[in-house]
mmCIF entry with sequence, helices, sheets and N, C-alpha, C, O atoms, coordinates in Angstrom:
data_MODEL
# 
_entry.id   MODEL 
# 
_entity.id                         1 
_entity.type                       polymer 
_entity.pdbx_number_of_molecules   1 
# 
_entity_poly.entity_id                      1 
_entity_poly.type                           'polypeptide(L)' 
_entity_poly.nstd_linkage                   no 
_entity_poly.nstd_monomer                   no 
_entity_poly.pdbx_seq_one_letter_code       MLYYMPQAWVSDNTDAASRVYIQHATSLLYPPIMQCAHVSEVPNHQMGRSEVEY 
_entity_poly.pdbx_seq_one_letter_code_can   MLYYMPQAWVSDNTDAASRVYIQHATSLLYPPIMQCAHVSEVPNHQMGRSEVEY 
_entity_poly.pdbx_strand_id                 A 
# 
loop_
_entity_poly_seq.entity_id 
_entity_poly_seq.num 
_entity_poly_seq.mon_id 
_entity_poly_seq.hetero 
1 1  MET n 
1 2  LEU n 
1 3  TYR n 
1 4  TYR n 
1 5  MET n 
1 6  PRO n 
1 7  GLN n 
1 8  ALA n 
1 9  TRP n 
1 10 VAL n 
1 11 SER n 
1 12 ASP n 
1 13 ASN n 
1 14 THR n 
1 15 ASP n 
1 16 ALA n 
1 17 ALA n 
1 18 SER n 
1 19 ARG n 
1 20 VAL n 
1 21 TYR n 
1 22 ILE n 
1 23 GLN n 
1 24 HIS n 
1 25 ALA n 
1 26 THR n 
1 27 SER n 
1 28 LEU n 
1 29 LEU n 
1 30 TYR n 
1 31 PRO n 
1 32 PRO n 
1 33 ILE n 
1 34 MET n 
1 35 GLN n 
1 36 CYS n 
1 37 ALA n 
1 38 HIS n 
1 39 VAL n 
1 40 SER n 
1 41 GLU n 
1 42 VAL n 
1 43 PRO n 
1 44 ASN n 
1 45 HIS n 
1 46 GLN n 
1 47 MET n 
1 48 GLY n 
1 49 ARG n 
1 50 SER n 
1 51 GLU n 
1 52 VAL n 
1 53 GLU n 
1 54 TYR n 
# 
_struct_asym.id          A 
_struct_asym.entity_id   1 
# 
loop_
_struct_conf.conf_type_id 
_struct_conf.id 
_struct_conf.pdbx_PDB_helix_id 
_struct_conf.beg_label_comp_id 
_struct_conf.beg_label_asym_id 
_struct_conf.beg_label_seq_id 
_struct_conf.pdbx_beg_PDB_ins_code 
_struct_conf.end_label_comp_id 
_struct_conf.end_label_asym_id 
_struct_conf.end_label_seq_id 
_struct_conf.pdbx_end_PDB_ins_code 
_struct_conf.beg_auth_comp_id 
_struct_conf.beg_auth_asym_id 
_struct_conf.beg_auth_seq_id 
_struct_conf.end_auth_comp_id 
_struct_conf.end_auth_asym_id 
_struct_conf.end_auth_seq_id 
_struct_conf.pdbx_PDB_helix_class 
_struct_conf.details 
_struct_conf.pdbx_PDB_helix_length 
HELX_P HELX_P1 AA1 ALA A 16 ? SER A 27 ? ALA A 16 SER A 27 1 ? 12 
HELX_P HELX_P2 AA2 PRO A 32 ? MET A 34 ? PRO A 32 MET A 34 5 ? 3  
# 
_struct_conf_type.id          HELX_P 
_struct_conf_type.criteria    ? 
_struct_conf_type.reference   ? 
# 
_struct_sheet.id               AA1 
_struct_sheet.type             ? 
_struct_sheet.number_strands   2 
_struct_sheet.details          ? 
# 
_struct_sheet_order.sheet_id     AA1 
_struct_sheet_order.range_id_1   1 
_struct_sheet_order.range_id_2   2 
_struct_sheet_order.offset       ? 
_struct_sheet_order.sense        parallel 
# 
loop_
_struct_sheet_range.sheet_id 
_struct_sheet_range.id 
_struct_sheet_range.beg_label_comp_id 
_struct_sheet_range.beg_label_asym_id 
_struct_sheet_range.beg_label_seq_id 
_struct_sheet_range.pdbx_beg_PDB_ins_code 
_struct_sheet_range.end_label_comp_id 
_struct_sheet_range.end_label_asym_id 
_struct_sheet_range.end_label_seq_id 
_struct_sheet_range.pdbx_end_PDB_ins_code 
_struct_sheet_range.beg_auth_comp_id 
_struct_sheet_range.beg_auth_asym_id 
_struct_sheet_range.beg_auth_seq_id 
_struct_sheet_range.end_auth_comp_id 
_struct_sheet_range.end_auth_asym_id 
_struct_sheet_range.end_auth_seq_id 
AA1 1 ALA A 8  ? TRP A 9  ? ALA A 8  TRP A 9  
AA1 2 GLN A 35 ? CYS A 36 ? GLN A 35 CYS A 36 
# 
loop_
_atom_site.group_PDB 
_atom_site.id 
_atom_site.type_symbol 
_atom_site.label_atom_id 
_atom_site.label_alt_id 
_atom_site.label_comp_id 
_atom_site.label_asym_id 
_atom_site.label_entity_id 
_atom_site.label_seq_id 
_atom_site.pdbx_PDB_ins_code 
_atom_site.Cartn_x 
_atom_site.Cartn_y 
_atom_site.Cartn_z 
_atom_site.occupancy 
_atom_site.B_iso_or_equiv 
_atom_site.pdbx_formal_charge 
_atom_site.auth_seq_id 
_atom_site.auth_comp_id 
_atom_site.auth_asym_id 
_atom_site.auth_atom_id 
_atom_site.pdbx_PDB_model_num 
ATOM 1   N N  . MET A 1 1  ? -87.566  147.291 48.200 1.00 0.00 ? 1  MET A N  1 
ATOM 2   C CA . MET A 1 1  ? -88.948  146.995 47.942 1.00 0.00 ? 1  MET A CA 1 
ATOM 3   C C  . MET A 1 1  ? -89.420  145.824 48.794 1.00 0.00 ? 1  MET A C  1 
ATOM 4   O O  . MET A 1 1  ? -90.531  145.860 49.323 1.00 0.00 ? 1  MET A O  1 
ATOM 5   N N  . LEU A 1 2  ? -88.606  144.796 48.935 1.00 0.00 ? 2  LEU A N  1 
ATOM 6   C CA . LEU A 1 2  ? -89.009  143.615 49.696 1.00 0.00 ? 2  LEU A CA 1 
ATOM 7   C C  . LEU A 1 2  ? -89.183  143.918 51.180 1.00 0.00 ? 2  LEU A C  1 
ATOM 8   O O  . LEU A 1 2  ? -89.871  143.177 51.882 1.00 0.00 ? 2  LEU A O  1 
ATOM 9   N N  . TYR A 1 3  ? -88.580  144.978 51.662 1.00 0.00 ? 3  TYR A N  1 
ATOM 10  C CA . TYR A 1 3  ? -88.744  145.372 53.060 1.00 0.00 ? 3  TYR A CA 1 
ATOM 11  C C  . TYR A 1 3  ? -90.193  145.778 53.332 1.00 0.00 ? 3  TYR A C  1 
ATOM 12  O O  . TYR A 1 3  ? -90.733  145.472 54.395 1.00 0.00 ? 3  TYR A O  1 
ATOM 13  N N  . TYR A 1 4  ? -90.819  146.458 52.385 1.00 0.00 ? 4  TYR A N  1 
ATOM 14  C CA . TYR A 1 4  ? -92.180  146.968 52.559 1.00 0.00 ? 4  TYR A CA 1 
ATOM 15  C C  . TYR A 1 4  ? -93.261  145.993 52.121 1.00 0.00 ? 4  TYR A C  1 
ATOM 16  O O  . TYR A 1 4  ? -94.357  146.000 52.682 1.00 0.00 ? 4  TYR A O  1 
ATOM 17  N N  . MET A 1 5  ? -92.980  145.169 51.147 1.00 0.00 ? 5  MET A N  1 
ATOM 18  C CA . MET A 1 5  ? -93.956  144.176 50.692 1.00 0.00 ? 5  MET A CA 1 
ATOM 19  C C  . MET A 1 5  ? -93.218  142.942 50.185 1.00 0.00 ? 5  MET A C  1 
ATOM 20  O O  . MET A 1 5  ? -92.374  143.048 49.296 1.00 0.00 ? 5  MET A O  1 
ATOM 21  N N  . PRO A 1 6  ? -93.526  141.777 50.740 1.00 0.00 ? 6  PRO A N  1 
ATOM 22  C CA . PRO A 1 6  ? -92.784  140.563 50.387 1.00 0.00 ? 6  PRO A CA 1 
ATOM 23  C C  . PRO A 1 6  ? -93.131  140.001 49.008 1.00 0.00 ? 6  PRO A C  1 
ATOM 24  O O  . PRO A 1 6  ? -92.395  139.173 48.473 1.00 0.00 ? 6  PRO A O  1 
ATOM 25  N N  . GLN A 1 7  ? -94.256  140.450 48.430 1.00 0.00 ? 7  GLN A N  1 
ATOM 26  C CA . GLN A 1 7  ? -94.631  139.996 47.096 1.00 0.00 ? 7  GLN A CA 1 
ATOM 27  C C  . GLN A 1 7  ? -95.064  141.193 46.266 1.00 0.00 ? 7  GLN A C  1 
ATOM 28  O O  . GLN A 1 7  ? -95.555  142.188 46.799 1.00 0.00 ? 7  GLN A O  1 
ATOM 29  N N  . ALA A 1 8  ? -94.875  141.088 44.955 1.00 0.00 ? 8  ALA A N  1 
ATOM 30  C CA . ALA A 1 8  ? -95.257  142.193 44.078 1.00 0.00 ? 8  ALA A CA 1 
ATOM 31  C C  . ALA A 1 8  ? -95.646  141.655 42.712 1.00 0.00 ? 8  ALA A C  1 
ATOM 32  O O  . ALA A 1 8  ? -95.152  140.618 42.269 1.00 0.00 ? 8  ALA A O  1 
ATOM 33  N N  . TRP A 1 9  ? -96.554  142.390 42.045 1.00 0.00 ? 9  TRP A N  1 
ATOM 34  C CA . TRP A 1 9  ? -96.905  142.077 40.661 1.00 0.00 ? 9  TRP A CA 1 
ATOM 35  C C  . TRP A 1 9  ? -95.826  142.686 39.780 1.00 0.00 ? 9  TRP A C  1 
ATOM 36  O O  . TRP A 1 9  ? -95.567  143.887 39.859 1.00 0.00 ? 9  TRP A O  1 
ATOM 37  N N  . VAL A 1 10 ? -95.203  141.881 38.952 1.00 0.00 ? 10 VAL A N  1 
ATOM 38  C CA . VAL A 1 10 ? -94.131  142.408 38.109 1.00 0.00 ? 10 VAL A CA 1 
ATOM 39  C C  . VAL A 1 10 ? -94.644  142.951 36.787 1.00 0.00 ? 10 VAL A C  1 
ATOM 40  O O  . VAL A 1 10 ? -93.939  143.704 36.115 1.00 0.00 ? 10 VAL A O  1 
ATOM 41  N N  . SER A 1 11 ? -95.866  142.580 36.399 1.00 0.00 ? 11 SER A N  1 
ATOM 42  C CA . SER A 1 11 ? -96.456  143.087 35.165 1.00 0.00 ? 11 SER A CA 1 
ATOM 43  C C  . SER A 1 11 ? -97.946  142.778 35.151 1.00 0.00 ? 11 SER A C  1 
ATOM 44  O O  . SER A 1 11 ? -98.401  141.842 35.809 1.00 0.00 ? 11 SER A O  1 
ATOM 45  N N  . ASP A 1 12 ? -98.702  143.571 34.396 1.00 0.00 ? 12 ASP A N  1 
ATOM 46  C CA . ASP A 1 12 ? -100.123 143.296 34.201 1.00 0.00 ? 12 ASP A CA 1 
ATOM 47  C C  . ASP A 1 12 ? -100.365 142.422 32.976 1.00 0.00 ? 12 ASP A C  1 
ATOM 48  O O  . ASP A 1 12 ? -101.505 142.045 32.706 1.00 0.00 ? 12 ASP A O  1 
ATOM 49  N N  . ASN A 1 13 ? -99.338  142.104 32.250 1.00 0.00 ? 13 ASN A N  1 
ATOM 50  C CA . ASN A 1 13 ? -99.450  141.247 31.074 1.00 0.00 ? 13 ASN A CA 1 
ATOM 51  C C  . ASN A 1 13 ? -99.765  139.825 31.536 1.00 0.00 ? 13 ASN A C  1 
ATOM 52  O O  . ASN A 1 13 ? -99.031  139.275 32.357 1.00 0.00 ? 13 ASN A O  1 
ATOM 53  N N  . THR A 1 14 ? -100.840 139.218 31.027 1.00 0.00 ? 14 THR A N  1 
ATOM 54  C CA . THR A 1 14 ? -101.234 137.876 31.451 1.00 0.00 ? 14 THR A CA 1 
ATOM 55  C C  . THR A 1 14 ? -100.985 136.812 30.391 1.00 0.00 ? 14 THR A C  1 
ATOM 56  O O  . THR A 1 14 ? -101.397 135.665 30.564 1.00 0.00 ? 14 THR A O  1 
ATOM 57  N N  . ASP A 1 15 ? -100.333 137.164 29.319 1.00 0.00 ? 15 ASP A N  1 
ATOM 58  C CA . ASP A 1 15 ? -100.000 136.195 28.272 1.00 0.00 ? 15 ASP A CA 1 
ATOM 59  C C  . ASP A 1 15 ? -98.888  135.279 28.788 1.00 0.00 ? 15 ASP A C  1 
ATOM 60  O O  . ASP A 1 15 ? -97.824  135.751 29.187 1.00 0.00 ? 15 ASP A O  1 
ATOM 61  N N  . ALA A 1 16 ? -99.138  133.979 28.778 1.00 0.00 ? 16 ALA A N  1 
ATOM 62  C CA . ALA A 1 16 ? -98.193  133.023 29.364 1.00 0.00 ? 16 ALA A CA 1 
ATOM 63  C C  . ALA A 1 16 ? -96.809  133.087 28.725 1.00 0.00 ? 16 ALA A C  1 
ATOM 64  O O  . ALA A 1 16 ? -95.803  133.050 29.433 1.00 0.00 ? 16 ALA A O  1 
ATOM 65  N N  . ALA A 1 17 ? -96.744  133.182 27.403 1.00 0.00 ? 17 ALA A N  1 
ATOM 66  C CA . ALA A 1 17 ? -95.445  133.224 26.720 1.00 0.00 ? 17 ALA A CA 1 
ATOM 67  C C  . ALA A 1 17 ? -94.679  134.495 27.079 1.00 0.00 ? 17 ALA A C  1 
ATOM 68  O O  . ALA A 1 17 ? -93.460  134.455 27.245 1.00 0.00 ? 17 ALA A O  1 
ATOM 69  N N  . SER A 1 18 ? -95.374  135.608 27.200 1.00 0.00 ? 18 SER A N  1 
ATOM 70  C CA . SER A 1 18 ? -94.720  136.861 27.582 1.00 0.00 ? 18 SER A CA 1 
ATOM 71  C C  . SER A 1 18 ? -94.259  136.826 29.033 1.00 0.00 ? 18 SER A C  1 
ATOM 72  O O  . SER A 1 18 ? -93.216  137.386 29.370 1.00 0.00 ? 18 SER A O  1 
ATOM 73  N N  . ARG A 1 19 ? -95.030  136.173 29.889 1.00 0.00 ? 19 ARG A N  1 
ATOM 74  C CA . ARG A 1 19 ? -94.695  136.103 31.317 1.00 0.00 ? 19 ARG A CA 1 
ATOM 75  C C  . ARG A 1 19 ? -93.365  135.401 31.550 1.00 0.00 ? 19 ARG A C  1 
ATOM 76  O O  . ARG A 1 19 ? -92.638  135.750 32.481 1.00 0.00 ? 19 ARG A O  1 
ATOM 77  N N  . VAL A 1 20 ? -93.037  134.426 30.726 1.00 0.00 ? 20 VAL A N  1 
ATOM 78  C CA . VAL A 1 20 ? -91.766  133.708 30.885 1.00 0.00 ? 20 VAL A CA 1 
ATOM 79  C C  . VAL A 1 20 ? -90.601  134.692 30.805 1.00 0.00 ? 20 VAL A C  1 
ATOM 80  O O  . VAL A 1 20 ? -89.702  134.660 31.645 1.00 0.00 ? 20 VAL A O  1 
ATOM 81  N N  . TYR A 1 21 ? -90.615  135.553 29.811 1.00 0.00 ? 21 TYR A N  1 
ATOM 82  C CA . TYR A 1 21 ? -89.535  136.521 29.632 1.00 0.00 ? 21 TYR A CA 1 
ATOM 83  C C  . TYR A 1 21 ? -89.550  137.598 30.727 1.00 0.00 ? 21 TYR A C  1 
ATOM 84  O O  . TYR A 1 21 ? -88.498  137.992 31.231 1.00 0.00 ? 21 TYR A O  1 
ATOM 85  N N  . ILE A 1 22 ? -90.732  138.061 31.082 1.00 0.00 ? 22 ILE A N  1 
ATOM 86  C CA . ILE A 1 22 ? -90.859  139.093 32.112 1.00 0.00 ? 22 ILE A CA 1 
ATOM 87  C C  . ILE A 1 22 ? -90.352  138.580 33.450 1.00 0.00 ? 22 ILE A C  1 
ATOM 88  O O  . ILE A 1 22 ? -89.570  139.253 34.121 1.00 0.00 ? 22 ILE A O  1 
ATOM 89  N N  . GLN A 1 23 ? -90.791  137.401 33.837 1.00 0.00 ? 23 GLN A N  1 
ATOM 90  C CA . GLN A 1 23 ? -90.397  136.873 35.141 1.00 0.00 ? 23 GLN A CA 1 
ATOM 91  C C  . GLN A 1 23 ? -88.935  136.443 35.160 1.00 0.00 ? 23 GLN A C  1 
ATOM 92  O O  . GLN A 1 23 ? -88.285  136.523 36.203 1.00 0.00 ? 23 GLN A O  1 
ATOM 93  N N  . HIS A 1 24 ? -88.408  135.990 34.027 1.00 0.00 ? 24 HIS A N  1 
ATOM 94  C CA . HIS A 1 24 ? -86.978  135.661 33.983 1.00 0.00 ? 24 HIS A CA 1 
ATOM 95  C C  . HIS A 1 24 ? -86.143  136.916 34.210 1.00 0.00 ? 24 HIS A C  1 
ATOM 96  O O  . HIS A 1 24 ? -85.201  136.904 35.003 1.00 0.00 ? 24 HIS A O  1 
ATOM 97  N N  . ALA A 1 25 ? -86.483  137.987 33.524 1.00 0.00 ? 25 ALA A N  1 
ATOM 98  C CA . ALA A 1 25 ? -85.725  139.236 33.674 1.00 0.00 ? 25 ALA A CA 1 
ATOM 99  C C  . ALA A 1 25 ? -85.843  139.776 35.104 1.00 0.00 ? 25 ALA A C  1 
ATOM 100 O O  . ALA A 1 25 ? -84.860  140.263 35.662 1.00 0.00 ? 25 ALA A O  1 
ATOM 101 N N  . THR A 1 26 ? -87.013  139.695 35.686 1.00 0.00 ? 26 THR A N  1 
ATOM 102 C CA . THR A 1 26 ? -87.203  140.169 37.060 1.00 0.00 ? 26 THR A CA 1 
ATOM 103 C C  . THR A 1 26 ? -86.398  139.325 38.045 1.00 0.00 ? 26 THR A C  1 
ATOM 104 O O  . THR A 1 26 ? -85.909  139.844 39.049 1.00 0.00 ? 26 THR A O  1 
ATOM 105 N N  . SER A 1 27 ? -86.258  138.043 37.768 1.00 0.00 ? 27 SER A N  1 
ATOM 106 C CA . SER A 1 27 ? -85.528  137.164 38.683 1.00 0.00 ? 27 SER A CA 1 
ATOM 107 C C  . SER A 1 27 ? -84.030  137.467 38.719 1.00 0.00 ? 27 SER A C  1 
ATOM 108 O O  . SER A 1 27 ? -83.328  136.972 39.601 1.00 0.00 ? 27 SER A O  1 
ATOM 109 N N  . LEU A 1 28 ? -83.534  138.264 37.786 1.00 0.00 ? 28 LEU A N  1 
ATOM 110 C CA . LEU A 1 28 ? -82.129  138.669 37.831 1.00 0.00 ? 28 LEU A CA 1 
ATOM 111 C C  . LEU A 1 28 ? -81.879  139.677 38.955 1.00 0.00 ? 28 LEU A C  1 
ATOM 112 O O  . LEU A 1 28 ? -80.747  139.815 39.418 1.00 0.00 ? 28 LEU A O  1 
ATOM 113 N N  . LEU A 1 29 ? -82.932  140.387 39.401 1.00 0.00 ? 29 LEU A N  1 
ATOM 114 C CA . LEU A 1 29 ? -82.812  141.381 40.465 1.00 0.00 ? 29 LEU A CA 1 
ATOM 115 C C  . LEU A 1 29 ? -83.504  140.968 41.761 1.00 0.00 ? 29 LEU A C  1 
ATOM 116 O O  . LEU A 1 29 ? -83.041  141.300 42.853 1.00 0.00 ? 29 LEU A O  1 
ATOM 117 N N  . TYR A 1 30 ? -84.607  140.246 41.635 1.00 0.00 ? 30 TYR A N  1 
ATOM 118 C CA . TYR A 1 30 ? -85.411  139.871 42.796 1.00 0.00 ? 30 TYR A CA 1 
ATOM 119 C C  . TYR A 1 30 ? -85.605  138.362 42.835 1.00 0.00 ? 30 TYR A C  1 
ATOM 120 O O  . TYR A 1 30 ? -85.615  137.721 41.784 1.00 0.00 ? 30 TYR A O  1 
ATOM 121 N N  . PRO A 1 31 ? -85.756  137.784 44.009 1.00 0.00 ? 31 PRO A N  1 
ATOM 122 C CA . PRO A 1 31 ? -85.969  136.336 44.092 1.00 0.00 ? 31 PRO A CA 1 
ATOM 123 C C  . PRO A 1 31 ? -87.318  135.942 43.476 1.00 0.00 ? 31 PRO A C  1 
ATOM 124 O O  . PRO A 1 31 ? -88.295  136.677 43.620 1.00 0.00 ? 31 PRO A O  1 
ATOM 125 N N  . PRO A 1 32 ? -87.382  134.806 42.801 1.00 0.00 ? 32 PRO A N  1 
ATOM 126 C CA . PRO A 1 32 ? -88.629  134.373 42.157 1.00 0.00 ? 32 PRO A CA 1 
ATOM 127 C C  . PRO A 1 32 ? -89.804  134.211 43.131 1.00 0.00 ? 32 PRO A C  1 
ATOM 128 O O  . PRO A 1 32 ? -90.955  134.352 42.718 1.00 0.00 ? 32 PRO A O  1 
ATOM 129 N N  . ILE A 1 33 ? -89.548  133.926 44.389 1.00 0.00 ? 33 ILE A N  1 
ATOM 130 C CA . ILE A 1 33 ? -90.609  133.735 45.361 1.00 0.00 ? 33 ILE A CA 1 
ATOM 131 C C  . ILE A 1 33 ? -91.448  134.995 45.564 1.00 0.00 ? 33 ILE A C  1 
ATOM 132 O O  . ILE A 1 33 ? -92.592  134.904 46.010 1.00 0.00 ? 33 ILE A O  1 
ATOM 133 N N  . MET A 1 34 ? -90.909  136.149 45.250 1.00 0.00 ? 34 MET A N  1 
ATOM 134 C CA . MET A 1 34 ? -91.658  137.389 45.468 1.00 0.00 ? 34 MET A CA 1 
ATOM 135 C C  . MET A 1 34 ? -92.526  137.791 44.276 1.00 0.00 ? 34 MET A C  1 
ATOM 136 O O  . MET A 1 34 ? -93.266  138.771 44.362 1.00 0.00 ? 34 MET A O  1 
ATOM 137 N N  . GLN A 1 35 ? -92.450  137.061 43.175 1.00 0.00 ? 35 GLN A N  1 
ATOM 138 C CA . GLN A 1 35 ? -93.176  137.425 41.966 1.00 0.00 ? 35 GLN A CA 1 
ATOM 139 C C  . GLN A 1 35 ? -94.578  136.821 41.950 1.00 0.00 ? 35 GLN A C  1 
ATOM 140 O O  . GLN A 1 35 ? -94.735  135.605 42.058 1.00 0.00 ? 35 GLN A O  1 
ATOM 141 N N  . CYS A 1 36 ? -95.581  137.660 41.817 1.00 0.00 ? 36 CYS A N  1 
ATOM 142 C CA . CYS A 1 36 ? -96.968  137.216 41.694 1.00 0.00 ? 36 CYS A CA 1 
ATOM 143 C C  . CYS A 1 36 ? -97.406  137.405 40.251 1.00 0.00 ? 36 CYS A C  1 
ATOM 144 O O  . CYS A 1 36 ? -96.935  138.317 39.572 1.00 0.00 ? 36 CYS A O  1 
ATOM 145 N N  . ALA A 1 37 ? -98.312  136.543 39.775 1.00 0.00 ? 37 ALA A N  1 
ATOM 146 C CA . ALA A 1 37 ? -98.745  136.665 38.390 1.00 0.00 ? 37 ALA A CA 1 
ATOM 147 C C  . ALA A 1 37 ? -100.076 135.958 38.161 1.00 0.00 ? 37 ALA A C  1 
ATOM 148 O O  . ALA A 1 37 ? -100.409 134.994 38.852 1.00 0.00 ? 37 ALA A O  1 
ATOM 149 N N  . HIS A 1 38 ? -100.819 136.443 37.198 1.00 0.00 ? 38 HIS A N  1 
ATOM 150 C CA . HIS A 1 38 ? -101.986 135.765 36.657 1.00 0.00 ? 38 HIS A CA 1 
ATOM 151 C C  . HIS A 1 38 ? -101.620 135.338 35.248 1.00 0.00 ? 38 HIS A C  1 
ATOM 152 O O  . HIS A 1 38 ? -100.886 136.039 34.552 1.00 0.00 ? 38 HIS A O  1 
ATOM 153 N N  . VAL A 1 39 ? -102.124 134.203 34.831 1.00 0.00 ? 39 VAL A N  1 
ATOM 154 C CA . VAL A 1 39 ? -101.966 133.775 33.451 1.00 0.00 ? 39 VAL A CA 1 
ATOM 155 C C  . VAL A 1 39 ? -103.374 133.557 32.921 1.00 0.00 ? 39 VAL A C  1 
ATOM 156 O O  . VAL A 1 39 ? -104.172 132.857 33.545 1.00 0.00 ? 39 VAL A O  1 
ATOM 157 N N  . SER A 1 40 ? -103.684 134.151 31.772 1.00 0.00 ? 40 SER A N  1 
ATOM 158 C CA . SER A 1 40 ? -105.035 134.086 31.229 1.00 0.00 ? 40 SER A CA 1 
ATOM 159 C C  . SER A 1 40 ? -105.213 132.914 30.273 1.00 0.00 ? 40 SER A C  1 
ATOM 160 O O  . SER A 1 40 ? -104.258 132.236 29.894 1.00 0.00 ? 40 SER A O  1 
ATOM 161 N N  . GLU A 1 41 ? -106.453 132.705 29.904 1.00 0.00 ? 41 GLU A N  1 
ATOM 162 C CA . GLU A 1 41 ? -106.791 131.608 29.005 1.00 0.00 ? 41 GLU A CA 1 
ATOM 163 C C  . GLU A 1 41 ? -106.398 131.925 27.565 1.00 0.00 ? 41 GLU A C  1 
ATOM 164 O O  . GLU A 1 41 ? -106.070 133.063 27.230 1.00 0.00 ? 41 GLU A O  1 
ATOM 165 N N  . VAL A 1 42 ? -106.439 130.911 26.736 1.00 0.00 ? 42 VAL A N  1 
ATOM 166 C CA . VAL A 1 42 ? -106.141 131.048 25.314 1.00 0.00 ? 42 VAL A CA 1 
ATOM 167 C C  . VAL A 1 42 ? -107.462 131.103 24.563 1.00 0.00 ? 42 VAL A C  1 
ATOM 168 O O  . VAL A 1 42 ? -108.322 130.268 24.843 1.00 0.00 ? 42 VAL A O  1 
ATOM 169 N N  . PRO A 1 43 ? -107.688 132.016 23.637 1.00 0.00 ? 43 PRO A N  1 
ATOM 170 C CA . PRO A 1 43 ? -106.763 133.029 23.173 1.00 0.00 ? 43 PRO A CA 1 
ATOM 171 C C  . PRO A 1 43 ? -106.616 134.165 24.180 1.00 0.00 ? 43 PRO A C  1 
ATOM 172 O O  . PRO A 1 43 ? -107.569 134.528 24.870 1.00 0.00 ? 43 PRO A O  1 
ATOM 173 N N  . ASN A 1 44 ? -105.443 134.703 24.251 1.00 0.00 ? 44 ASN A N  1 
ATOM 174 C CA . ASN A 1 44 ? -105.157 135.763 25.198 1.00 0.00 ? 44 ASN A CA 1 
ATOM 175 C C  . ASN A 1 44 ? -105.824 137.049 24.757 1.00 0.00 ? 44 ASN A C  1 
ATOM 176 O O  . ASN A 1 44 ? -105.716 137.440 23.595 1.00 0.00 ? 44 ASN A O  1 
ATOM 177 N N  . HIS A 1 45 ? -106.515 137.711 25.674 1.00 0.00 ? 45 HIS A N  1 
ATOM 178 C CA . HIS A 1 45 ? -107.262 138.922 25.338 1.00 0.00 ? 45 HIS A CA 1 
ATOM 179 C C  . HIS A 1 45 ? -106.369 140.144 25.141 1.00 0.00 ? 45 HIS A C  1 
ATOM 180 O O  . HIS A 1 45 ? -106.805 141.121 24.531 1.00 0.00 ? 45 HIS A O  1 
ATOM 181 N N  . GLN A 1 46 ? -105.136 140.120 25.637 1.00 0.00 ? 46 GLN A N  1 
ATOM 182 C CA . GLN A 1 46 ? -104.242 141.260 25.477 1.00 0.00 ? 46 GLN A CA 1 
ATOM 183 C C  . GLN A 1 46 ? -103.404 141.163 24.204 1.00 0.00 ? 46 GLN A C  1 
ATOM 184 O O  . GLN A 1 46 ? -103.281 142.130 23.453 1.00 0.00 ? 46 GLN A O  1 
ATOM 185 N N  . MET A 1 47 ? -102.842 140.003 23.978 1.00 0.00 ? 47 MET A N  1 
ATOM 186 C CA . MET A 1 47 ? -101.918 139.826 22.856 1.00 0.00 ? 47 MET A CA 1 
ATOM 187 C C  . MET A 1 47 ? -102.591 139.221 21.625 1.00 0.00 ? 47 MET A C  1 
ATOM 188 O O  . MET A 1 47 ? -102.073 139.338 20.514 1.00 0.00 ? 47 MET A O  1 
ATOM 189 N N  . GLY A 1 48 ? -103.738 138.576 21.816 1.00 0.00 ? 48 GLY A N  1 
ATOM 190 C CA . GLY A 1 48 ? -104.402 137.924 20.700 1.00 0.00 ? 48 GLY A CA 1 
ATOM 191 C C  . GLY A 1 48 ? -103.761 136.608 20.315 1.00 0.00 ? 48 GLY A C  1 
ATOM 192 O O  . GLY A 1 48 ? -104.114 136.019 19.293 1.00 0.00 ? 48 GLY A O  1 
ATOM 193 N N  . ARG A 1 49 ? -102.823 136.140 21.121 1.00 0.00 ? 49 ARG A N  1 
ATOM 194 C CA . ARG A 1 49 ? -102.112 134.892 20.829 1.00 0.00 ? 49 ARG A CA 1 
ATOM 195 C C  . ARG A 1 49 ? -103.062 133.720 21.045 1.00 0.00 ? 49 ARG A C  1 
ATOM 196 O O  . ARG A 1 49 ? -103.712 133.646 22.089 1.00 0.00 ? 49 ARG A O  1 
ATOM 197 N N  . SER A 1 50 ? -103.158 132.810 20.090 1.00 0.00 ? 50 SER A N  1 
ATOM 198 C CA . SER A 1 50 ? -104.046 131.673 20.211 1.00 0.00 ? 50 SER A CA 1 
ATOM 199 C C  . SER A 1 50 ? -103.309 130.358 20.445 1.00 0.00 ? 50 SER A C  1 
ATOM 200 O O  . SER A 1 50 ? -103.941 129.339 20.720 1.00 0.00 ? 50 SER A O  1 
ATOM 201 N N  . GLU A 1 51 ? -101.987 130.367 20.342 1.00 0.00 ? 51 GLU A N  1 
ATOM 202 C CA . GLU A 1 51 ? -101.186 129.183 20.630 1.00 0.00 ? 51 GLU A CA 1 
ATOM 203 C C  . GLU A 1 51 ? -99.799  129.633 21.069 1.00 0.00 ? 51 GLU A C  1 
ATOM 204 O O  . GLU A 1 51 ? -99.437  130.801 20.922 1.00 0.00 ? 51 GLU A O  1 
ATOM 205 N N  . VAL A 1 52 ? -99.037  128.704 21.601 1.00 0.00 ? 52 VAL A N  1 
ATOM 206 C CA . VAL A 1 52 ? -97.709  129.047 22.084 1.00 0.00 ? 52 VAL A CA 1 
ATOM 207 C C  . VAL A 1 52 ? -96.771  129.253 20.906 1.00 0.00 ? 52 VAL A C  1 
ATOM 208 O O  . VAL A 1 52 ? -96.671  128.408 20.017 1.00 0.00 ? 52 VAL A O  1 
ATOM 209 N N  . GLU A 1 53 ? -96.086  130.390 20.915 1.00 0.00 ? 53 GLU A N  1 
ATOM 210 C CA . GLU A 1 53 ? -95.121  130.702 19.861 1.00 0.00 ? 53 GLU A CA 1 
ATOM 211 C C  . GLU A 1 53 ? -93.781  130.974 20.520 1.00 0.00 ? 53 GLU A C  1 
ATOM 212 O O  . GLU A 1 53 ? -93.689  131.814 21.415 1.00 0.00 ? 53 GLU A O  1 
ATOM 213 N N  . TYR A 1 54 ? -92.755  130.280 20.092 1.00 0.00 ? 54 TYR A N  1 
ATOM 214 C CA . TYR A 1 54 ? -91.431  130.477 20.683 1.00 0.00 ? 54 TYR A CA 1 
ATOM 215 C C  . TYR A 1 54 ? -90.498  131.106 19.693 1.00 0.00 ? 54 TYR A C  1 
ATOM 216 O O  . TYR A 1 54 ? -89.334  131.350 20.010 1.00 0.00 ? 54 TYR A O  1 
# 
C-alpha cells in the first residue's frame, strides 16, 4: 500500500478516544507517519461522547 500512496486514512471515525485504539492497532502493521486522521470537537457527533472515557 505504501508503494502507491505514502499516507492513508485508517478510519472515518473522528472520536479522539476511539482514534487512540485505531491508530495503535494500525501502527502494528504500518508506520505511524503514514496515518492521517481528523479529530472532531466535543461532543462527538458520531459516538455522542461528551468527555474522555478510559
